[in-house]
N, CA, C and O of each residue as an XYZ file, in Angstrom:
508
protein
N     110.015    111.729    116.570
C     109.146    111.267    115.491
C     107.695    111.504    115.924
O     107.350    111.306    117.089
N     106.871    111.918    115.003
C     105.487    112.190    115.378
C     104.752    110.888    115.647
O     105.175    109.818    115.210
N     103.665    110.991    116.360
C     102.882    109.820    116.722
C     102.330    109.133    115.475
O     102.083    109.768    114.449
N     102.145    107.830    115.589
C     101.636    107.028    114.473
C     100.276    107.516    113.970
O      99.988    107.416    112.778
N      99.451    108.035    114.856
C      98.102    108.423    114.446
C      97.956    109.933    114.244
O      96.836    110.424    114.105
N      99.038    110.658    114.225
C      98.990    112.104    114.055
C      99.175    112.441    112.575
O     100.181    112.075    111.966
N      98.210    113.131    112.017
C      98.262    113.507    110.608
C      97.957    114.993    110.479
O      97.265    115.570    111.318
N      98.472    115.599    109.434
C      98.230    117.027    109.213
C      96.725    117.311    109.175
O      96.244    118.241    109.822
N      95.991    116.500    108.411
C      94.529    116.593    108.397
C      94.008    115.224    108.843
O      94.203    114.234    108.138
N      93.356    115.157    109.991
C      92.843    113.876    110.485
C      91.871    113.229    109.499
O      91.222    113.914    108.709
N      91.783    111.919    109.556
C      90.961    111.166    108.620
C      89.501    111.625    108.619
O      88.914    111.797    107.550
N      88.919    111.821    109.774
C      87.508    112.233    109.829
C      87.305    113.608    109.189
O      86.299    113.835    108.517
N      88.239    114.513    109.389
C      88.144    115.838    108.754
C      88.299    115.706    107.242
O      87.619    116.393    106.479
N      89.183    114.832    106.818
C      89.367    114.589    105.383
C      88.067    114.090    104.763
O      87.690    114.543    103.683
N      87.383    113.175    105.419
C      86.114    112.651    104.908
C      85.087    113.778    104.762
O      84.390    113.867    103.751
N      85.003    114.623    105.769
C      84.061    115.753    105.706
C      84.425    116.699    104.555
O      83.549    117.185    103.840
N      85.714    116.951    104.389
C      86.164    117.830    103.306
C      85.807    117.255    101.940
O      85.347    117.979    101.057
N      86.016    115.963    101.770
C      85.701    115.321    100.488
C      84.207    115.412    100.210
O      83.800    115.709     99.086
N      83.391    115.159    101.225
C      81.948    115.245    101.025
C      81.529    116.671    100.673
O      80.642    116.862     99.842
N      82.147    117.662    101.287
C      81.852    119.057    100.940
C      82.224    119.337     99.487
O      81.476    120.005     98.774
N      83.371    118.834     99.048
C      83.773    119.013     97.646
C      82.754    118.399     96.695
O      82.409    118.994     95.675
N      82.285    117.227     97.030
C      81.279    116.568     96.188
C      80.011    117.405     96.141
O      79.462    117.638     95.064
N      79.546    117.856     97.285
C      78.308    118.653     97.338
C      78.420    119.928     96.498
O      77.483    120.285     95.784
N      79.530    120.593     96.580
C      79.736    121.823     95.796
C      79.863    121.496     94.316
O      79.253    122.157     93.476
N      80.653    120.479     93.994
C      80.921    120.137     92.593
C      79.660    119.687     91.879
O      79.496    119.969     90.692
N      78.775    119.002     92.563
C      77.521    118.526     91.935
C      76.676    119.668     91.377
O      75.864    119.455     90.477
N      76.860    120.863     91.899
C      76.113    122.022     91.400
C      76.596    122.447     90.014
O      75.866    123.109     89.277
N      77.821    122.067     89.662
C      78.443    122.567     88.440
C      78.865    121.491     87.446
O      79.133    121.801     86.285
N      78.927    120.248     87.875
C      79.469    119.202     87.007
C      78.536    118.004     86.937
O      77.948    117.585     87.934
N      78.420    117.476     85.748
C      77.602    116.287     85.536
C      78.345    115.041     86.002
O      77.774    114.186     86.680
N      79.615    114.942     85.639
C      80.427    113.775     85.978
C      81.510    114.158     86.981
O      82.258    115.117     86.788
N      81.567    113.388     88.042
C      82.625    113.562     89.035
C      83.361    112.232     89.124
O      82.749    111.183     89.322
N      84.665    112.286     88.976
C      85.490    111.086     89.049
C      86.625    111.348     90.024
O      87.302    112.373     89.940
N      86.826    110.428     90.938
C      87.936    110.531     91.875
C      89.088    109.655     91.395
O      88.890    108.537     90.920
N      90.280    110.186     91.531
C      91.496    109.434     91.264
C      92.107    109.131     92.629
O      92.413    110.043     93.397
N      92.280    107.856     92.921
C      92.815    107.458     94.218
C      94.274    107.856     94.393
O      94.918    108.366     93.476
N      94.764    107.613     95.574
C      96.128    107.975     95.945
C      97.142    106.995     95.365
O      96.799    105.875     94.987
N      98.380    107.430     95.304
C      99.466    106.546     94.887
C     100.240    106.115     96.129
O     100.262    106.836     97.126
N     100.872    104.948     96.077
C     101.684    104.523     97.222
C     102.947    105.362     97.313
O     103.300    106.084     96.380
N     103.620    105.258     98.446
C     104.889    105.952     98.644
C     106.005    104.924     98.768
O     105.765    103.761     99.091
N     107.211    105.368     98.511
C     108.396    104.552     98.747
C     108.866    104.873    100.156
O     109.568    105.861    100.376
N     108.478    104.038    101.107
C     108.738    104.321    102.517
C     110.225    104.469    102.827
O     110.597    105.184    103.758
N     111.066    103.807    102.060
C     112.508    103.929    102.287
C     112.992    105.364    102.112
O     113.984    105.773    102.717
N     112.286    106.121    101.284
C     112.683    107.505    101.006
C     111.926    108.539    101.830
O     112.364    109.685    101.932
N     110.794    108.152    102.420
C     109.958    109.145    103.110
C     109.668    108.796    104.568
O     108.708    109.301    105.149
N     110.492    107.939    105.156
C     110.345    107.585    106.561
C     111.687    107.729    107.241
O     112.401    106.738    107.398
N     112.054    108.940    107.654
C     111.306    110.203    107.564
C     111.516    110.875    106.205
O     112.339    110.451    105.393
N     110.737    111.942    105.992
C     110.934    112.694    104.759
C     112.220    113.504    104.886
O     112.511    114.040    105.956
N     112.992    113.599    103.807
C     114.303    114.265    103.882
C     114.248    115.718    104.330
O     115.189    116.197    104.963
N     113.181    116.424    104.021
C     113.118    117.851    104.328
C     112.542    118.127    105.721
O     112.478    119.281    106.144
N     112.117    117.059    106.448
C     111.636    117.244    107.812
C     111.717    115.901    108.541
O     110.844    115.048    108.373
N     112.753    115.715    109.341
C     113.009    114.441    110.015
C     111.930    114.060    111.021
O     111.919    112.931    111.510
N     111.026    114.979    111.338
C     109.947    114.677    112.271
C     108.661    114.229    111.586
O     107.666    113.956    112.257
N     108.672    114.153    110.276
C     107.481    113.766    109.515
C     107.793    112.545    108.662
O     108.935    112.322    108.260
N     106.776    111.773    108.399
C     106.959    110.597    107.568
C     105.653    110.249    106.857
O     104.577    110.710    107.238
N     105.773    109.434    105.829
C     104.624    108.884    105.110
C     104.754    107.374    105.163
O     105.837    106.824    104.964
N     103.640    106.708    105.432
C     103.619    105.250    105.464
C     102.427    104.763    104.639
O     101.348    105.355    104.661
N     102.654    103.679    103.918
C     101.600    103.150    103.063
C     100.372    102.690    103.848
O      99.266    102.701    103.308
N     100.540    102.288    105.103
C      99.357    101.872    105.863
C      98.405    103.061    106.066
O      97.190    102.872    106.122
N      98.937    104.268    106.176
C      98.079    105.443    106.300
C      97.540    105.874    104.938
O      96.395    106.312    104.830
N      98.363    105.748    103.907
C      97.888    106.022    102.541
C      96.693    105.116    102.249
O      95.697    105.559    101.676
N      96.796    103.838    102.646
C      95.693    102.889    102.454
C      94.425    103.356    103.162
O      93.337    103.273    102.593
N      94.549    103.846    104.392
C      93.377    104.305    105.143
C      92.688    105.473    104.456
O      91.465    105.489    104.321
N      93.468    106.440    104.027
C      92.892    107.616    103.375
C      92.317    107.249    102.008
O      91.272    107.767    101.616
N      92.985    106.369    101.293
C      92.492    105.938     99.986
C      91.183    105.167    100.141
O      90.250    105.366     99.364
N      91.112    104.299    101.128
C      89.885    103.540    101.391
C      88.738    104.505    101.705
O      87.609    104.291    101.263
N      89.022    105.552    102.456
C      87.991    106.547    102.771
C      87.485    107.229    101.497
O      86.283    107.449    101.346
N      88.392    107.559    100.588
C      88.001    108.166     99.312
C      87.074    107.232     98.552
O      86.027    107.650     98.058
N      87.465    105.959     98.460
C      86.655    104.982     97.724
C      85.280    104.803     98.368
O      84.277    104.707     97.661
N      85.224    104.756     99.707
C      83.940    104.591    100.400
C      83.017    105.785    100.157
O      81.826    105.609     99.901
N      83.558    106.977    100.236
C      82.744    108.176    100.006
C      82.272    108.224     98.556
O      81.121    108.571     98.289
N      83.140    107.883     97.634
C      82.743    107.858     96.221
C      81.616    106.853     96.004
O      80.641    107.146     95.312
N      81.751    105.676     96.593
C      80.716    104.652     96.451
C      79.395    105.114     97.059
O      78.338    104.936     96.454
N      79.449    105.702     98.242
C      78.252    106.204     98.912
C      77.544    107.252     98.061
O      76.317    107.350     98.080
N      78.314    108.029     97.320
C      77.758    109.089     96.478
C      77.551    108.652     95.031
O      77.261    109.476     94.163
N      77.700    107.357     94.776
C      77.516    106.782     93.433
C      78.407    107.464     92.398
O      77.962    107.841     91.313
N      79.685    107.612     92.770
C      80.667    108.238     91.893
C      81.731    107.224     91.487
O      81.985    106.244     92.187
N      82.333    107.484     90.358
C      83.438    106.643     89.898
C      84.714    106.997     90.645
O      84.959    108.157     90.975
N      85.518    105.980     90.902
C      86.820    106.212     91.512
C      87.813    105.229     90.904
O      87.572    104.022     90.856
N      88.917    105.766     90.448
C      89.992    104.950     89.898
C      90.910    104.543     91.045
O      91.466    105.395     91.736
N      91.061    103.258     91.238
C      91.901    102.721     92.306
C      93.366    102.785     91.862
O      93.958    101.773     91.485
N      93.928    103.968     91.911
C      95.308    104.195     91.485
C      96.286    103.463     92.409
O      97.351    103.025     91.972
N      95.926    103.336     93.657
C      96.792    102.665     94.624
C      97.051    101.218     94.202
O      98.198    100.775     94.160
N      95.995    100.496     93.894
C      96.162     99.101     93.451
C      96.874     99.031     92.113
O      97.720     98.164     91.895
N      96.531     99.948     91.219
C      97.170     99.949     89.900
C      98.674    100.161     90.028
O      99.455     99.468     89.376
N      99.083    101.109     90.858
C     100.516    101.387     91.041
C     101.217    100.250     91.775
O     102.353     99.906     91.451
N     100.537     99.665     92.769
C     101.157     98.562     93.505
C     101.368     97.351     92.606
O     102.227     96.514     92.881
N     100.582     97.255     91.523
C     100.753     96.175     90.561
C     101.935     96.403     89.627
O     102.299     95.520     88.850
N     102.521     97.565     89.703
C     103.674     97.926     88.875
C     104.920     97.980     89.758
O     104.833     97.809     90.974
N     106.056     98.214     89.154
C     107.279     98.457     89.918
C     107.260     99.939     90.300
O     108.055    100.732     89.796
N     106.348    100.295     91.190
C     106.035    101.702     91.439
C     107.197    102.501     92.010
O     107.267    103.711     91.797
N     108.105    101.859     92.727
C     109.214    102.617     93.308
C     110.069    103.263     92.223
O     110.678    104.308     92.457
N     110.121    102.662     91.052
C     110.854    103.255     89.929
C     110.053    104.345     89.238
O     110.559    105.013     88.337
N     108.805    104.529     89.655
C     107.949    105.574     89.087
C     107.861    106.788     90.011
O     107.133    107.739     89.727
N     108.601    106.751     91.111
C     108.547    107.817     92.106
C     109.822    108.660     92.047
O     110.928    108.122     92.007
N     109.662    109.965     92.042
C     110.784    110.896     91.973
C     111.527    110.972     93.306
O     112.739    110.769     93.371
N     110.784    111.264     94.355
C     111.382    111.475     95.671
C     110.791    110.544     96.721
O     110.972    110.757     97.919
N     110.088    109.516     96.272
C     109.434    108.587     97.180
C     107.995    108.962     97.460
O     107.222    108.153     97.972
N     107.637    110.185     97.123
C     106.295    110.696     97.392
C     105.570    111.093     96.106
O     104.389    110.793     95.933
N     106.281    111.764     95.213
C     105.690    112.266     93.970
C     106.157    111.430     92.777
O     107.310    111.001     92.730
N     105.262    111.201     91.816
C     105.678    110.462     90.625
C     106.731    111.226     89.821
O     106.771    112.456     89.836
N     107.567    110.485     89.129
C     108.502    111.079     88.184
C     107.803    111.145     86.823
O     106.608    110.864     86.731
N     108.528    111.508     85.780
C     107.922    111.626     84.451
C     107.269    110.328     84.021
O     106.144    110.337     83.521
N     107.958    109.213     84.208
C     107.376    107.917     83.846
C     106.139    107.612     84.684
O     105.172    107.036     84.186
N     106.173    107.999     85.952
C     105.028    107.791     86.830
C     103.811    108.577     86.370
O     102.696    108.054     86.357
N     104.025    109.833     85.994
C     102.904    110.643     85.500
C     102.396    110.120     84.163
O     101.195    110.172     83.899
N     103.281    109.622     83.322
C     102.840    109.019     82.055
C     101.976    107.796     82.321
O     100.947    107.602     81.673
N     102.396    106.973     83.275
C     101.605    105.787     83.628
C     100.250    106.198     84.196
O      99.229    105.595     83.865
N     100.236    107.211     85.042
C      98.973    107.699     85.589
C      98.054    108.196     84.485
O      96.861    107.890     84.485
N      98.596    108.956     83.549
C      97.787    109.485     82.443
C      97.185    108.345     81.629
O      96.018    108.396     81.241
N      97.984    107.326     81.377
C      97.494    106.166     80.617
C      96.359    105.473     81.374
O      95.324    105.153     80.788
N      96.551    105.244     82.664
C      95.524    104.585     83.475
C      94.250    105.417     83.555
O      93.147    104.876     83.470
N      94.397    106.724     83.717
C      93.231    107.608     83.789
C      92.476    107.603     82.464
O      91.251    107.491     82.442
N      93.202    107.725     81.375
C      92.567    107.723     80.050
C      91.787    106.428     79.827
O      90.633    106.466     79.399
N      92.406    105.292     80.111
C      91.740    103.998     79.937
C      90.497    103.898     80.818
O      89.457    103.407     80.379
N      90.607    104.359     82.045
C      89.488    104.312     82.982
C      88.323    105.168     82.487
O      87.173    104.730     82.510
N      88.620    106.375     82.046
C      87.563    107.284     81.585
C      86.883    106.759     80.326
O      85.670    106.903     80.172
N      87.643    106.161     79.440
C      87.055    105.564     78.237
C      86.203    104.356     78.609
O      85.074    104.211     78.141
N      86.758    103.492     79.459
C      86.042    102.280     79.880
C      84.704    102.599     80.535
O      83.741    101.847     80.382
N      84.640    103.704     81.259
C      83.413    104.073     81.964
C      82.589    105.116     81.203
O      81.689    105.738     81.768
N      82.902    105.298     79.934
C      82.145    106.197     79.052
C      82.062    107.628     79.550
O      81.074    108.322     79.315
N      83.096    108.059     80.234
C      83.159    109.455     80.655
C      83.698    110.291     79.502
O      83.275    111.429     79.298
N      84.632    109.719     78.753
C      85.119    110.342     77.529
C      85.143    109.289     76.435
O      85.165    108.089     76.708
N      85.139    109.746     75.215
C      85.296    108.812     74.091
C      86.336    109.401     73.162
O      86.526    110.616     73.096
N      87.003    108.514     72.449
C      88.009    108.945     71.500
C      87.453    108.907     70.094
O      86.748    107.972     69.712
N      87.774    109.924     69.339
C      87.406    109.948     67.922
C      88.685    109.650     67.164
O      89.642    110.423     67.193
N      88.681    108.520     66.490
C      89.864    108.015     65.778
C      90.928    107.794     66.781
O      92.029    107.369     66.431
């Protein structure tokens, strides 16, 4: 099993990558909105079925999601806390393979994103 702190992309590199994305995107977009991460069903992804040496754990998802929120806040950007929203639901039934949402999960995400964008005046609905 891989080490607890070993990740494909280390947290500090992820933070730098996100900041680079923001810097580039600001040249082309007026509104930048981040959608946070979704939790995983650890029973299905510890380890992941397609690689017994890899796993996903919500404690690491939390760390990366917190980093996204901190960077968004530092850059005065909106961020939808999808992690909290999903944890408030029966999210395990919204996951296809423990990692990716199923159809119902994506429908729930779309609903949450739409509500968030309307609430923050990023989009408006006509009728």
